[in-house]
C-alpha positions, -999 to +999 in steps of 0.1 A: +738+851-501+751+832-535+768+842-563+755+823-590+723+819-611+720+781-602+728+785-566+700+811-566+676+788-586+687+758-565+682+779-534+645+796-544+635+759-552+644+745-517+625+767-502+652+789-487+643+825-501+632+845-529+653+854-555+650+881-584+663+865-621+653+867-656+627+853-668+645+824-690+665+818-663+636+798-640+614+788-671+618+753-661+614+758-627+581+780-632+566+754-658+572+727-632+555+743-606+584+742-580+587+782-585+562+809-588+567+846-600+559+870-568+560+906-574+553+900-610+538+939-614+572+947-601+591+935-632+613+960-652+606+954-691+625+935-715+661+934-713+675+932-748+702+905-757+731+913-788+752+892-806+782+917-816+808+911-839+835+931-862+820+940-894+841+947-929+876+933-933+878+915-898+845+896-904+847+859-898+821+839-922+819+814-891+808+842-867+786+855-891+768+824-899+765+815-865+745+849-860+722+840-887+717+806-872+714+819-833+696+850-842+654+830-854+658+803-829+666+830-796+639+856-808+611+819-816+625+799-779+628+841-760+594+846-771+581+810-763+600+818-725+580+851-724+541+833-735+547+813-710+558+830-683+528+855-687+504+825-690+520+819-653+512+850-642+480+855-652+468+821-632+483+837-603+453+848-580+462+875-554+456+861-521+432+880-505+430+879-461+402+883-444+403+908-417+382+897-383+366+924-365+374+910-332 
């Protein structure tokens, strides 16, 4: 049992078991082939990411500038990660074990 994403990824890469993480946590390891997605059919739907800031008089121009800068980049990045994960998942073929009739 671990208490951080980094530790969970490291443990899974070292072969100490499986873990359940968001696709963006393991995108690099999946693309490198050091981890693979198991039980992909049991994945939950996409969880949205929210950037929340005050509006009106309480709004800070620096925060608005960051949101305007970050949102398109985050969308593109997460979309790319999702596409890569989908490609990896479709490349994984389920194993079929032969049953002997002894």
